[in-house]
N, C-alpha and C positions, 0 to 999 in steps of 0.2 A: 519603708519604701515610699508609701503614698505621701507622707508628710513632706518628703524631700523631692517629690516629683510632680511639679505643677501640670505637666502634660498629661500624666496619668489621671490626676484629679479632674482635669477639665474633660477628659474622655468619659470618666464615670459620671460626672455631672450631666454630660450630654445624654448618656444612656438613661439616667434617671428621668431627665426631662422628657425624653421620648416616650417612656412608659406612662408618665403622668399625663402628657397631652394625648397619648393614644388610648386613654380611658381606663388605665389600671392605676387607681389612686391609692389603694390600700398598700402601705409600705411593705408589709410582710408578704403580700401576694406578689408584688413587683419583685421583691428579693427572691422569692421562690422561683418565679418564672425565669428571671435572669440566671439563677443557679442552674436550671435545667439546660439553658443554652451554654453556659460555661462548661457544664459537664459534658455535653455533646462535643464541644470543641476540644476539651482536654482529653477525652477518651480517644479521639482520632489522633491527637498529637502523641500521647503516650504509646499508643499502638504502633504508630510509624517509628517512634524512637526505639521501642523494644526490638522491632524487626531490623532496624539499621544496626543496633548494637550487636544483635545475633549474627547478622551477615558479616560484620566486621571481624568476628572471631570464628567465622566459617561454620556457624550452626544455623539451624532453621528454627524459627520461633512461630508458634501458632498465633494467628491473628484473631481478634474478636470479630473481625469482619470477613473471615473465610467462610465460604459455603453459602447455604441458603437458610432463610429463616421463615418459619410458618407461624403466623399469629396464633396464640393459644386457642382462640375460639374455633379455629379451622383444623386443629390437629386431629388426625384420625385416632379413634380409640377402639381397640378390638374388644368386642364383648364375646362371652362364651358361645352365644347362639350363632355368631357369624360364621357362615361357610367361607371356604377359601375364596370363592368368587365374590362374595359380598365384601370381604376384607380387601381384595384387590381393587374393587370399585371404590371403596373408601379412600384407599391410597391414591387412586387416580384423581378423585375429587380434590384431595388435599393438595395435589401438585399445582392445581389452578391458582392457589393462594400463596405459593412460595415467592419469597422476595430475595433477590440477590443482595446479600449483606453489604457488598461494596457500595451500593447506592445509598446506604444509610449513613455513610461517612459524612462528617461536616464538610470535608474538602470536596465532596461530590455535590451535595445538595446546595451549597452556597452559590453555585453557578446557575441555579434554576431561575426562571422568571418568577415574579412575586407571587402570583396566584397559585402556580404549580408548587412553589416552595412551601407555602403555608399548608396546602393539602397534604404534601408529602411528609412534612415534619409532624403535622397533627395526626395523620392517619397511619403512618408507618414508623418514622424514626422514634417518636415518643413511646408508642407501644413497645417497640423493640428495647428501648432503654428500661422500661418498667419490668421487662422480662429477662433482663441482661444476665442474671445469675441463675436462671432456671426457676421453675415454679416453687421449689421447696425453700428457696433462700430467704433469709431475713430481709434482704434488700427488697425483693419482689413483694414480700408480705407488707412492708411499710409503704411501698409505692402503689399499692392496690388502689387507694383512693386519690392518688395524685392526678390532677387534671392539667392539661396544657390549654391555657385560656388566652393566648395572644390572639386578639380578635381580627386584626387587620393585616393583610399581606404587606402593606408598606411598612408597618411597625416591625414586623419580623425581619424584613430585608435590612432596615436601618439598624436594628439590634445586632444582627449577624455581622454587618460591616463594622459596627463600633467595637464589638467583642474581638474581631480580628485585629483591629487597631490597638486595643488594650493589650492583647498578647504580644503584639509587635513591640510596643513600648517596653513591656516587662522583659522580653527576650533581649532587647538592646541594652536595657539597664543592667541585666545580668551579665552580658558580655563585657560592657565597658567598665562596670564598677566591680566586677568579680563577685556579683551577688549570686548566691544560690537561688534557684527558682523557688520562692517561698510560698506562703499560703495565699495564693491569688484570690481564692474565694473569700477567705477571711478578710483580705484587704478590701475587696469590693464591698463586702458585707458591712465592714466598719464604716466605709465611706457613705454607703447608702443610709445606714442608721444615723450617721451624724447629719445627713441632709434633713432628716425629719426631727432630730433633736428630741426624740422621746424614747422611752425605754421598751417599747413593745408591750404586749398585753400582760405578760407575766413577770414584769420587771427584768426582762432579758436585756443584757447588753454585753457586748463582746469585751473580753479582757484584752487590753492592748498587748501587742505581740511581745514587746520588750519585757513586760511583767511576766508573761508566760515563760519566756526564756530564762529569766532570773529564777523563777520557781523551779524550773527543770534543773538548773544548775545547783539549786539548794538540795533537792531530793536525790539527784544523781541516779536515775533509773538505769538498770542493767538488763541485758538480754536475759529473758527467763523470768523476770519479775512480772507479777500480775498487777496491772495498773488500772485504777478506776477513776471516773469522775461521775458522781451521783447526780449532777445537774449540768449536763455536758453541753447544752446549746449546740453551736455549730461544730463542736469537737476540737476547739483550739488547744485545750490542755493535752488531749490525747495525741494530737499532732506534735505538740511541743515535746512530749516525752519520746515520741517516735523519732523525731529529728535529732534529739539529744543522743539516743541510743545508736542511731545510724552513724552519727558523727564520731562517736567513741569507737565504733567498730571500724570505721574508715581509718581513724588515726592508728588503731592497733594493727591494721593491715598494712600500715606503712605509708598511707597517703600523706604527702608533704604539701606545702604551699597553701594550706587552708587559711585564707585571710579572714580577719574579723568582718562581720557584716555591718550594716548601717547602725545597728544597736550596740555594736562592740562585742558581740558574741561570735565565737567560732562555730559555724554550722555548715553542714553540707546537706544537699536535698535528697531526692528520691534514691531508694536503696538498691540501685541497679547492681552494685558490686556484691551484694550479699549472696551467700550460698542459698540454695533452695530451702535447706533445713533452717538456717537462721531466719529467712523470710517467713517460714511457717511458724516458728516460735514467736516471732515478733507480732505476726498477725493475730495470734491467739492470746496475746498479752494485754490487749487494750480493750477496756470495757466501759461503755458510757450509757447513761440513762437520762431521759428527759420526759417532762409531762406534757410537752407540746409536740403533736404529731408532725407539724411542719419542721420544727427544729430537728427532730429525729431524722427526717429525710435529708435536711441540709447537712447534718453531721455525717450521715452515711456517705453522701456524695463527696463531701470534703475529704474524708479519709480515702475513698476510692480514687479520687483525683490525685492522690499522693502515692498510689501504687499499692494500697492495701485492698485486696480484691473482695474480701468478705468481712467487713468490719462488724464488731459486736456492739451495735448501738441499739438500744431498745426503748420502747415507750413504756415508762414505769414511773410511778410516784414512789420514790425511795424512802419517803417518810411514812408511807401508809402500811396498814396491816398486811397487805398482799406482798410486801417485799420483805423476805425473811433472811437474806444473806447475813452471815456474821463471820468475823475473823477470816475473810477470804483473800484480802489484798495485801501485797507488799508495799504498795504506794498508792496514796489517794491525793490527787490534786484537784482543787475545786474553787470556784467562785460562786457559791450558792446564792439564790435570791435573798435579798435582805428584807424587802418590803413584803410583808404579808404574813398572814397566819393561816393555819390549816384547821379544818373542821376537827374539833376535839375528839369526836367519836371515831375518826379514822386514823388517829395517830397510833403507830405501832406500839404494842404493849411493852416491848423491850426498851423503849425510850422512857427514861425515869424522871426527866426534868420537871414534869408538871407545868408545862407552858405550851402556848400555841404559837409562839414566835419562831418563825422558820429559821432565822439566823442562828438561834441557839440549838434548835433541834438538829439542824444539819451538822453542826460541829460534833454533837454527841453521837449522831449516827455515823459520822466518819470515823470516830474513835472505835465504834462498834464494828465497822467494816474492816478495820486493820487487823492483820495477823499480829501476834506478839512480836515485837521487834520491827514491825512495819512503820513507815514514816508518812506523815501527812503534811501537806503545805496548803493552807486554806486562807482565802481572803475573807475578812470579817469587818463589819462596821465597828468603829471605835467604841460604840456602846457596849459591845461584848466585853471589852477590857475594863470599862469603868461603871457599867450599869449597877445600880444598888439593889435591884430586886432579888428575891430568893433564888430564882432560876439562874440568874447571872452569876451569883456567888457560887452556887453548886457546880456550875460548869467550870468556873475558874479553878475551883478546888480539884475537880476531876482532872483537869489539864496538868496541874502542878503535882498532884499526888500519884495518879495512876499512869501518867505519861512523863517522859523526859521532855519538858518544854524547852527546846533549844534556843529559840529566838522569837522575838516579837518585832516586826519591822514596820514602822509607821510609814505610810505612803503619803506623798504630797496631796493636798486636798483636791486638786483639779484632775487627778488621774482618770476618773470616770466621767468627766464632763464630756458631752452635754447631757449624758443620760442621768447622772446622779451627782449631786454636790456633796454627798455624805463623806466624811473623813473615814479612811479605811486603814487596816493593817493586815500584814501577812503573819499567820501563826505557823511555826514550824515545830512539829512535835513527833516523838516516837512512842509507840504504845509499849509500856513495860508490864503493867498489871492488867489482867482481864477484869470485866465487870464483876465477876463473882469471887475474884481472888481477895484474900485478906492482905491488906497493905501493911507490911512490917515496917517499911520506912518510905517516905515520899520519894518518888522517882527523880524529881527535878532537884539537882544540886545548884545549878548555875544557869540563869537565863541569859 
């Protein structure tokens, strides 16, 4: 969508330049702050849309902005020694800090004057977001250290106006060209990263959306499959699997007239049509891990912006000793970091390759994470296919003998520019033999 829409590109350029000149020059910080604003906007939009959909069929839908909210630090807690009078006084005190949730909507605060808006968003809206799913939730846990650091009222006003414009362009694009509302945060993220033309501090870069869609078509995830990405970044693959499943369910339910999108794939967006049961199964199917706390927050918000209320994205190094999952997943899709090695002492003992190269360890680990009969689709640098070192050969042997290696798809060399010029390929394989099984015959007959 972005590549084909110069108006959207110029809006995102404007947003980026405003942050840069407003004093937020670290790209990842800027992206994180922009994401919070996108999240506030999308939350309001999704909420209004859900209510409109419910009204249309004559039902009532609970809003995230119904009622009043009390910041966690002011919530009354009853202790054993409290008399009824003391408890009543605590509740009375608590009332002073209640906030009408309607005032926390994007559509409400965007009309405020600059100074007031900054104080309101910083002091009320952002703390409300951090507390959105309740104190026990994974999202609240990962948002604990998140800070809202837009320093100037004028920058916030400009950013809010520009984000409104960006949504308008996307809505219009989706009406006129029959595009489903796709991964807006991913789009903006991709654009911002290409502005800086560097890969972020852990070799992170976003997989282009058409590649994600291709890989989802190759693995064909189904409702009920457990799906993982062990290096999930902003959650693009999990979203790709989610959209593939939602589209298949929509087609099964008899939805006609689904036109191919700009990448040539048939996709529909948010799963409004799903039954509650299907929605719950789908929400518990997607699992992501990343070693960068900022990326974990971005991934959580990205999935929540697409209607998954409680995503399972966690802060974890999936190559380390502390990560012990095995034979858990039906599908793994990933674009693990290529550049880099890991501290030898921290590599999980179950990984047998005897190397510190992350691109090799990730592929072995993905094999380990798959259930028997589970399928993986992974992007690797070409070196994995042709490297002459012992670990390279052992990994290729593992893929051919213990897995049914269905396809090796070479990607054009510029796919990941400007982040990386390295040539890459997609590996598609199904796990046939477990690590401890005796291989009676190699699993791969034909690649």
